[in-house]
Backbone as CSV, one residue per row, in Angstrom:
resi,resn,N_x,N_y,N_z,CA_x,CA_y,CA_z,C_x,C_y,C_z
1,UNK,-69.500,-21.827,58.984,-70.694,-22.077,58.042,-72.127,-21.634,58.810
2,UNK,-72.770,-21.129,57.945,-74.109,-20.578,58.496,-75.230,-21.858,58.460
3,UNK,-75.759,-22.382,59.333,-76.807,-23.411,59.371,-77.898,-23.129,58.423
4,UNK,-78.329,-23.986,57.520,-79.424,-23.824,56.226,-80.706,-23.310,57.015
5,UNK,-80.955,-24.123,58.133,-82.505,-23.842,58.685,-82.838,-22.588,59.232
6,UNK,-81.704,-21.741,59.842,-81.974,-20.208,60.510,-82.085,-19.535,58.966
7,UNK,-81.195,-19.724,58.129,-81.518,-18.903,56.891,-82.429,-19.103,56.140
8,UNK,-82.954,-20.252,55.788,-84.465,-20.316,55.195,-85.530,-19.959,56.029
9,UNK,-85.329,-20.122,57.322,-86.438,-19.398,58.127,-86.626,-17.785,58.237
10,UNK,-85.412,-17.371,57.962,-85.252,-15.867,57.719,-85.923,-15.406,56.336
11,UNK,-85.525,-16.169,55.529,-85.759,-15.893,54.058,-87.380,-16.068,53.820
12,UNK,-87.945,-17.020,54.576,-89.261,-17.301,54.338,-90.116,-16.147,55.311
13,UNK,-89.403,-15.861,56.252,-90.237,-14.517,57.193,-90.011,-13.482,56.492
14,UNK,-89.103,-13.022,55.614,-88.833,-11.965,54.999,-89.626,-11.745,53.575
15,UNK,-89.850,-13.084,53.010,-91.058,-13.105,51.999,-92.344,-12.805,52.339
16,UNK,-92.479,-13.413,53.440,-94.085,-13.241,54.217,-94.192,-11.536,54.323
17,UNK,-93.141,-10.988,54.996,-93.190,-9.605,55.329,-93.198,-8.804,53.923
18,UNK,-92.683,-9.187,52.909,-92.818,-8.558,51.569,-94.490,-8.528,51.320
19,UNK,-94.965,-9.693,51.434,-96.253,-10.022,50.924,-97.119,-9.347,52.018
20,UNK,-97.008,-9.102,53.252,-97.897,-8.405,53.873,-97.707,-6.738,53.597
21,UNK,-96.414,-6.394,53.509,-96.107,-4.949,52.934,-96.986,-4.620,51.801
22,UNK,-96.729,-5.674,50.854,-97.608,-5.540,49.487,-98.943,-5.359,49.705
23,UNK,-99.659,-5.919,50.676,-101.105,-6.018,50.692,-101.548,-4.756,51.476
24,UNK,-100.612,-4.070,52.399,-101.009,-2.703,53.040,-100.730,-1.496,52.023
25,UNK,-99.627,-1.644,51.474,-99.313,-0.258,50.707,-100.003,-0.045,49.607
26,UNK,-99.864,-0.780,48.489,-100.663,-0.619,47.406,-102.166,-0.609,47.540
27,UNK,-102.431,-1.806,47.994,-104.057,-2.288,47.717,-104.880,-1.688,48.925
28,UNK,-104.560,-1.991,50.410,-105.398,-1.529,51.405,-105.248,0.246,51.359
29,UNK,-104.070,0.667,51.360,-103.830,2.137,51.378,-104.496,2.688,50.141
30,UNK,-104.618,2.415,49.047,-105.189,3.007,47.743,-106.923,2.894,48.378
31,UNK,-107.293,1.787,48.851,-108.716,1.698,49.049,-109.058,2.953,50.109
32,UNK,-108.189,2.967,51.153,-108.528,4.198,52.125,-108.555,5.307,51.519
33,UNK,-107.482,5.706,50.678,-107.409,6.896,50.060,-108.327,7.349,49.107
34,UNK,-108.782,6.536,48.057,-109.488,6.465,47.180,-111.308,6.116,47.411
35,UNK,-111.517,5.364,48.616,-112.532,4.808,49.069,-113.480,4.111,47.655
36,UNK,-112.795,3.432,47.037,-113.275,2.716,45.949,-112.495,1.418,45.801
37,UNK,-113.191,0.243,45.063,-112.394,-0.813,45.043,-111.153,-0.855,43.852
38,UNK,-110.396,-1.620,44.241,-108.887,-1.747,43.150,-108.666,-3.089,43.197
39,UNK,-108.088,-3.459,42.058,-107.781,-4.953,42.099,-106.920,-5.559,43.160
40,UNK,-107.163,-6.687,43.534,-106.262,-7.427,44.520,-106.852,-7.003,45.852
41,UNK,-107.829,-6.009,46.050,-108.102,-5.584,47.392,-108.809,-6.610,48.380
42,UNK,-109.680,-7.351,47.632,-110.367,-8.439,48.325,-109.206,-9.543,48.907
43,UNK,-108.271,-10.061,47.904,-107.414,-10.866,48.301,-106.451,-10.390,49.183
44,UNK,-106.055,-9.090,49.068,-105.009,-8.689,50.254,-105.817,-8.498,51.752
45,UNK,-107.255,-8.184,51.651,-107.735,-8.049,52.886,-108.207,-9.541,53.582
46,UNK,-108.656,-10.265,52.704,-109.102,-11.655,53.217,-108.105,-12.849,53.136
47,UNK,-106.975,-12.647,52.504,-105.971,-13.651,52.466,-104.588,-13.135,53.145
48,UNK,-103.894,-12.335,52.363,-102.740,-11.867,52.802,-102.702,-11.294,54.362
49,UNK,-103.314,-10.421,54.504,-103.253,-9.645,55.964,-103.324,-10.864,56.941
50,UNK,-104.672,-11.575,57.161,-104.754,-12.649,58.013,-103.778,-13.583,57.930
51,UNK,-103.642,-14.221,57.104,-102.160,-15.313,57.136,-101.037,-14.728,57.422
52,UNK,-100.759,-13.446,57.135,-99.347,-12.772,57.677,-99.499,-12.846,59.340
53,UNK,-100.620,-12.333,59.693,-100.933,-12.093,61.218,-100.648,-13.462,61.791
54,UNK,-101.272,-14.583,61.310,-101.215,-15.744,62.038,-99.759,-16.405,61.754
55,UNK,-99.158,-15.879,60.632,-97.630,-16.587,60.514,-96.555,-15.982,61.289
56,UNK,-96.761,-14.640,61.484,-95.957,-13.821,62.281,-95.989,-14.298,63.799
57,UNK,-97.334,-14.315,64.238,-97.519,-14.635,65.505,-96.979,-16.034,65.857
58,UNK,-97.285,-17.251,64.958,-96.661,-18.310,65.194,-94.925,-18.477,65.068
59,UNK,-94.550,-17.612,64.552,-93.108,-17.559,64.473,-92.413,-16.807,65.539
60,UNK,-93.283,-15.925,66.197,-92.837,-15.257,67.397,-93.261,-16.259,68.614
61,UNK,-94.106,-16.922,68.483,-94.492,-18.006,69.819,-93.657,-18.986,69.557
62,UNK,-93.003,-19.449,68.549,-92.316,-20.711,68.135,-90.671,-20.126,68.460
63,UNK,-90.592,-19.071,68.835,-89.234,-18.412,68.850,-88.300,-18.187,67.716
64,UNK,-88.905,-18.343,66.410,-87.996,-18.104,65.159,-87.465,-16.791,64.881
65,UNK,-88.159,-15.956,65.546,-87.828,-14.452,65.407,-88.232,-13.774,66.827
66,UNK,-87.367,-12.572,67.062,-87.686,-11.783,68.056,-88.649,-10.587,67.871
67,UNK,-89.340,-9.800,68.414,-90.197,-8.849,68.055,-89.330,-7.592,67.434
68,UNK,-88.217,-7.327,67.677,-87.080,-6.606,66.993,-86.927,-7.093,65.653
69,UNK,-86.568,-8.240,65.734,-86.443,-8.800,64.190,-87.432,-8.700,63.339
70,UNK,-88.632,-9.116,63.922,-89.876,-8.909,63.098,-89.816,-7.457,62.689
71,UNK,-89.537,-6.380,63.313,-89.576,-4.843,62.994,-88.541,-4.762,62.043
72,UNK,-87.501,-5.533,62.086,-86.298,-4.995,61.011,-86.901,-5.658,59.793
73,UNK,-87.457,-6.729,59.909,-88.001,-7.386,58.399,-88.792,-6.466,57.725
74,UNK,-90.016,-5.738,58.421,-90.812,-4.892,57.867,-90.099,-3.698,57.244
75,UNK,-88.979,-3.190,57.766,-88.139,-2.165,57.395,-87.350,-2.529,56.112
76,UNK,-86.769,-4.032,56.021,-86.414,-4.576,54.991,-87.137,-4.704,53.664
77,UNK,-88.212,-5.253,53.820,-89.116,-5.909,53.152,-89.496,-4.733,51.990
78,UNK,-89.773,-3.490,52.344,-90.082,-2.291,50.982,-88.475,-2.048,50.287
79,UNK,-87.397,-2.590,50.769,-86.349,-2.178,50.066,-86.173,-3.187,49.103
80,UNK,-86.359,-4.682,49.599,-86.424,-5.820,49.061,-87.383,-5.782,47.504
81,UNK,-88.514,-5.240,48.091,-89.656,-5.072,46.910,-89.015,-4.097,45.948
82,UNK,-88.568,-3.119,46.399,-87.996,-1.821,45.407,-87.293,-2.568,44.544
83,UNK,-86.195,-3.085,45.162,-84.885,-3.858,44.415,-85.464,-5.016,43.592
84,UNK,-86.296,-5.552,43.727,-86.874,-6.626,43.027,-87.428,-6.067,41.744
85,UNK,-88.433,-5.230,41.764,-89.223,-4.401,40.731,-88.368,-3.753,40.041
86,UNK,-87.402,-3.135,40.346,-86.213,-2.618,39.621,-85.454,-3.409,38.606
87,UNK,-85.173,-4.738,39.311,-84.331,-5.825,38.536,-85.372,-6.189,37.315
88,UNK,-86.697,-6.401,37.676,-87.594,-6.957,36.918,-87.986,-6.053,35.637
89,UNK,-87.801,-4.895,35.969,-87.871,-3.925,34.903,-86.859,-3.901,33.869
90,UNK,-85.732,-3.947,34.599,-84.595,-3.925,33.633,-84.302,-5.352,32.888
91,UNK,-84.806,-6.422,33.441,-84.503,-7.685,32.721,-85.946,-7.457,31.526
92,UNK,-87.151,-6.813,31.871,-88.047,-6.836,30.755,-87.823,-5.873,29.684
93,UNK,-86.962,-4.750,30.003,-86.499,-3.942,28.917,-85.406,-4.710,27.929
94,UNK,-84.580,-5.319,28.829,-83.464,-5.970,28.089,-84.273,-7.093,27.212
95,UNK,-85.182,-7.801,27.522,-85.646,-8.856,26.700,-86.430,-8.198,25.447
96,UNK,-87.208,-7.147,25.806,-88.143,-6.212,24.696,-87.025,-5.892,23.596
97,UNK,-85.818,-5.219,23.914,-84.718,-4.435,23.277,-84.294,-5.968,22.364
98,UNK,-84.025,-6.945,22.847,-83.427,-8.298,22.041,-84.762,-9.094,21.465
99,UNK,-85.740,-8.701,21.518,-86.778,-9.400,20.750,-86.772,-8.897,19.170
100,UNK,-87.008,-9.895,18.313,-87.120,-9.409,16.819,-88.363,-8.492,16.741
101,UNK,-88.160,-7.755,15.849,-89.164,-6.504,15.646,-90.381,-7.193,14.812
102,UNK,-91.564,-6.798,14.892,-92.677,-7.496,14.323,-93.012,-6.724,12.787
């Protein structure tokens, strides 16, 4: 049986990796490319990125994750996000299809 604490710790680290990835890819990258404001840019730059840096540094210092494991989480995060987005779209389409017509 797998202990709950390491699994919960890994899940939390992976969720934070997804948040950090989400801050960089659509929000900050779009700003760099278009050189203009986009929604959630300020929260990505001032909240998500700094918190993620502090969070991952603390996890590394505490020994909860090794550097290679952290890199792996940043590889897995986009896959998890893409899977979640696809699942949410599918559920949304099912709900719309089942809703009564107006």
